[in-house]
C-alpha positions in Angstrom: 5.1 -20.9 -10.5 7.1 -19.3 -12.8 10.8 -18.0 -12.1 9.9 -14.4 -12.1 7.0 -15.0 -9.8 9.5 -17.0 -7.3 12.3 -15.1 -7.8 9.7 -12.1 -6.5 8.8 -14.4 -3.4 11.9 -14.7 -2.4 12.0 -10.9 -2.5 8.9 -10.5 -0.2 10.4 -13.0 2.7 14.1 -11.3 2.6 12.6 -7.5 2.7 10.4 -6.1 5.8 7.8 -4.6 5.6 8.4 -0.6 5.7 8.5 0.8 9.3 5.1 3.6 10.2 6.6 7.2 9.2 5.2 8.0 12.6 4.1 5.4 15.1 6.3 2.5 16.7 4.8 -0.7 18.0 7.1 -1.0 21.2 7.5 2.9 22.4 11.5 4.3 22.9 12.4 4.7 26.6 13.1 8.1 26.1 9.4 8.1 25.7 8.1 7.6 28.8 9.0 9.8 32.1 11.1 8.5 34.8 8.2 6.6 36.5 7.7 7.5 40.2 8.2 4.8 42.3 12.1 4.6 40.9 12.3 8.2 41.8 10.0 10.1 44.1 11.1 13.8 43.3 11.6 12.6 39.4 7.6 14.1 38.5 8.8 17.3 40.3 12.3 17.6 38.6 10.6 16.8 34.9 8.0 19.6 35.7 10.9 21.7 36.3 12.5 21.0 33.1 9.8 21.3 30.7 8.6 25.0 31.8 12.1 26.0 31.9 13.1 28.8 29.2 15.6 26.9 28.0 14.2 23.5 27.0 11.8 25.9 24.2 12.6 25.4 21.3 14.2 28.6 19.2 11.4 29.5 17.1 9.2 29.0 20.5 10.8 31.3 22.7 9.8 34.5 22.1 11.8 36.1 25.0 15.2 34.3 23.8 14.1 36.3 19.4 13.5 39.4 21.0 17.2 39.6 23.0 20.4 41.5 21.9 22.0 38.1 20.3 19.1 37.4 17.7 18.9 40.9 16.5 20.8 40.0 13.3 18.0 37.0 12.3 15.4 39.8 13.3 16.0 42.0 10.8 16.9 39.3 8.9 13.0 38.5 9.2 11.6 41.8 8.9 13.0 42.0 5.7 11.9 38.5 4.4 8.5 38.4 5.6 7.4 41.4 3.3 10.0 41.0 0.4 8.3 37.2 0.3 4.7 38.2 0.5 5.0 41.1 -1.7 7.1 38.5 -4.6 4.1 36.1 -3.7 1.7 39.3 -5.0 3.2 40.0 -8.0 4.0 43.2 -7.2 6.9 44.9 -9.0 6.5 48.6 -8.7 5.3 51.0 -6.5 4.6 54.4 -6.0 5.5 56.0 -2.3 3.8 58.6 -0.9 4.2 60.2 2.3 2.3 63.0 3.8 1.0 64.1 7.4 -1.4 61.7 9.5 -2.9 65.0 11.2 -4.1 66.4 7.6 -7.4 64.7 8.1 -10.2 64.4 5.4 -11.8 67.8 4.7 -15.2 66.9 6.7 -13.3 65.2 9.6 -11.3 68.6 10.2 -14.6 70.8 9.8 -15.8 68.6 12.7 -12.9 69.0 15.0 -12.6 72.8 14.4 -16.3 73.4 14.9 -15.6 71.4 18.1 -12.8 73.6 18.9 -14.5 76.8 18.4 -17.4 75.6 21.0 -15.2 74.6 23.6 -13.2 78.4 22.9 -16.7 80.2 23.3 -17.2 78.9 26.1 -13.4 79.4 27.5 -12.8 82.6 25.1 -9.6 83.5 27.3 -8.5 80.0 27.2 -4.8 80.9 25.3 -4.2 77.0 24.8 -7.7 77.0 23.0 -7.0 79.4 21.1 -3.7 78.1 20.0 -5.5 74.9 19.2 -8.2 77.1 17.2 -5.2 78.6 14.9 -3.5 75.3 14.1 -6.6 73.3 13.5 -7.9 76.5 10.9 -4.6 75.8 9.1 -4.9 71.9 8.7 -8.2 72.1 7.6 -7.1 74.6 5.1 -4.1 72.3 4.0 -7.4 69.3 3.7 -7.8 69.3 0.1 -4.3 67.6 -0.2 -6.0 64.7 1.5 -8.4 64.9 -1.4 -5.6 65.2 -4.0 -3.6 61.9 -2.0 -6.9 60.5 -3.0 -8.1 61.5 -6.6 -4.0 60.7 -7.6 -4.5 56.6 -6.1 -7.6 56.5 -7.6 -5.3 57.4 -10.8 -2.4 55.0 -10.1 -4.9 52.6 -9.2 -6.7 52.5 -12.9 -4.2 52.7 -14.6 -3.2 49.3 -13.1 -6.0 48.2 -14.1 -6.3 49.4 -17.5 -3.0 47.7 -18.4 -2.7 44.8 -15.7 0.4 46.2 -14.3 1.2 44.9 -10.7 2.0 48.9 -9.4 1.0 49.8 -6.2 0.6 52.3 -4.4 2.3 52.5 -0.6 2.3 54.6 2.4 2.9 53.9 5.7 -0.3 52.8 6.4 -1.6 55.5 8.7 -3.9 58.5 8.8 -3.9 61.5 6.8 -2.4 61.6 4.0 -1.4 58.2 4.1 -5.1 57.0 4.6 -6.0 58.9 1.6 -3.4 57.6 -0.6 -4.5 53.8 0.5 -8.2 55.1 0.3 -8.1 55.8 -3.3 -6.8 52.8 -4.5 -9.3 51.4 -2.6 -11.7 53.1 -4.4 -11.3 51.7 -8.3 -10.3 48.4 -6.4 -6.4 48.3 -7.1 -4.1 47.1 -5.1 -2.2 48.8 -2.2 0.6 48.8 0.6 0.8 49.8 3.7 4.6 49.5 5.9 3.2 50.5 9.7 6.2 51.0 12.0 5.3 48.9 15.8 5.6 52.3 18.2 5.5 52.0 21.9 1.7 53.3 21.8 -0.6 50.8 20.6 -1.7 52.3 16.6 -4.2 50.9 13.9 -3.5 50.7 10.0 -6.1 52.7 8.7 -8.8 50.5 7.1 -7.9 51.4 3.2 -5.2 48.6 3.1 -5.1 45.9 0.9 -5.0 43.5 4.1 -2.8 40.8 2.6 -0.5 43.7 2.1 -0.2 45.1 5.4 2.8 44.9 7.3 4.6 45.8 10.4 7.7 46.5 11.1 9.8 46.4 14.0 13.2 48.2 12.8 13.0 51.7 10.9 15.7 50.9 8.8 14.0 47.6 6.8 11.2 49.5 6.3 13.2 52.4 4.6 14.5 49.8 2.7 11.4 48.3 1.9 9.6 51.7 0.9 12.0 52.4 -2.2 13.4 48.8 -3.1 10.5 48.7 -5.8 9.9 52.7 -5.6 9.4 54.4 -9.4 8.8 57.7 -8.0 7.9 59.5 -4.4 5.5 62.0 -3.6 5.3 63.9 -0.8 2.6 65.8 0.5 2.9 68.6 3.4 3.5 66.8 6.5 6.0 66.7 9.6 9.1 64.9 11.1 8.4 62.0 9.3 7.9 62.9 6.0 10.9 64.8 6.2 12.8 61.7 7.7 11.6 60.1 4.1 12.2 62.6 1.8 15.6 64.0 2.6 16.9 60.3 3.0 15.7 59.7 -0.5 17.0 62.9 -1.5 20.5 62.0 -0.2 20.4 59.0 -1.7 19.7 60.4 -5.4 22.1 63.4 -4.8 24.9 60.5 -3.8 23.3 57.7 -6.8 23.4 55.5 -3.6 20.2 55.1 -6.1 19.0 55.7 -9.7 17.4 58.9 -10.1 13.4 59.1 -9.5 10.9 61.6 -9.7 10.6 63.3 -6.3 7.6 65.6 -6.7 6.8 67.9 -3.3 2.6 68.3 -3.4 1.2 71.7 -2.2 4.5 74.6 -2.8 3.2 77.0 -0.9 3.9 75.0 2.1 7.2 72.6 0.9 8.3 76.6 0.3 8.6 77.7 3.5 9.4 74.2 5.4 12.6 74.1 3.1 14.4 76.2 1.5 16.5 74.7 -0.8 17.2 78.3 -2.4 18.9 79.5 0.9 21.0 76.3 1.6 22.7 76.9 -2.0 23.4 80.4 -1.0 24.8 79.0 1.7 27.1 76.7 -0.6 25.9 73.3 1.1 24.0 72.1 -2.0 24.6 72.3 -5.7 22.6 74.1 -8.2 22.1 70.9 -9.8 20.5 69.4 -6.6 17.5 72.0 -6.9 16.3 69.8 -9.7 16.0 66.0 -7.9 12.7 67.4 -7.1 10.0 69.9 -7.9 6.4 70.8 -6.6 3.1 70.0 -7.8 -0.6 71.0 -6.6 -3.4 68.5 -8.4 -3.5 64.4 -9.2 -3.3 64.8 -12.7 0.1 67.0 -12.7 1.5 64.4 -10.6 0.4 61.2 -12.5 1.8 63.5 -15.6 4.8 64.8 -14.2 6.1 61.6 -13.3 5.3 60.1 -16.6 6.6 62.7 -18.2 9.7 62.6 -16.3 10.5 59.2 -17.5 10.2 60.4 -21.0 12.6 62.5 -20.7 15.3 60.6 -19.1 14.8 57.9 -22.0 14.0 55.2 -19.7 10.5 53.1 -19.4 7.8 54.5 -16.3 7.2 50.1 -15.9 10.3 48.3 -17.0 
């Protein structure tokens, strides 16, 4: 036996074999419950302890996680989940599209109107039905914007595929204009994002959002944050309170330079000039003349896409850094 072999043999005698990473030859005392022959009440007491909410680990205790005291961690998680997955999918830039959830595609809008007209023919004196028919006629007129939104997202999706950029359309993930926008990207095989929000009533995302990029937020504030973190433009179609909320918040952030200016395009000038009167605000002294240049109007998908690129050219900034 060589000196080296002898030394190795001595080392083997001195060093015990490594412990198994999980198993023990002899269980620890705490791995066995107190036996009933020592205390007949022990099993019932132990069952009460194991079923107590306090014994659940924090990450498994839903009641605790939903409490007022854990709002801070929930805010962090609401931000972190979307951020992590967007980074994982390489999404670096977005174009945000907002618009009314009630603006359906033309065929669906026509079907809704036809059904209401049939009801009205059977009940011609029903004032509520008359109002609903008139409203649905106006919705049908605006259904052309469903097609504009869909065409615009096709352009964005095609450009993404052409230039191999990680640019994606992002919407609130719901129906109407948001559906149209996600659908246009889907038509050309491009990624698109949906930022849904939990509401007291159950809701469903539209079926055209990329499944791996459809998120549910608990907090509106975190959803708003994610809408603008990667935004290269905001495109607002005719819509209601939700569309106004996102539009005016973005205008305020740009007006105050809390965020860098970006293209803000209102699609459908005739609608927006009635819904939002910036000339009146300027005349009243509540905004400055320069604030009217923070946005402009467009009508077609080609105009929107071309205008965004023109804005970046005039700003001397690359559209996609």
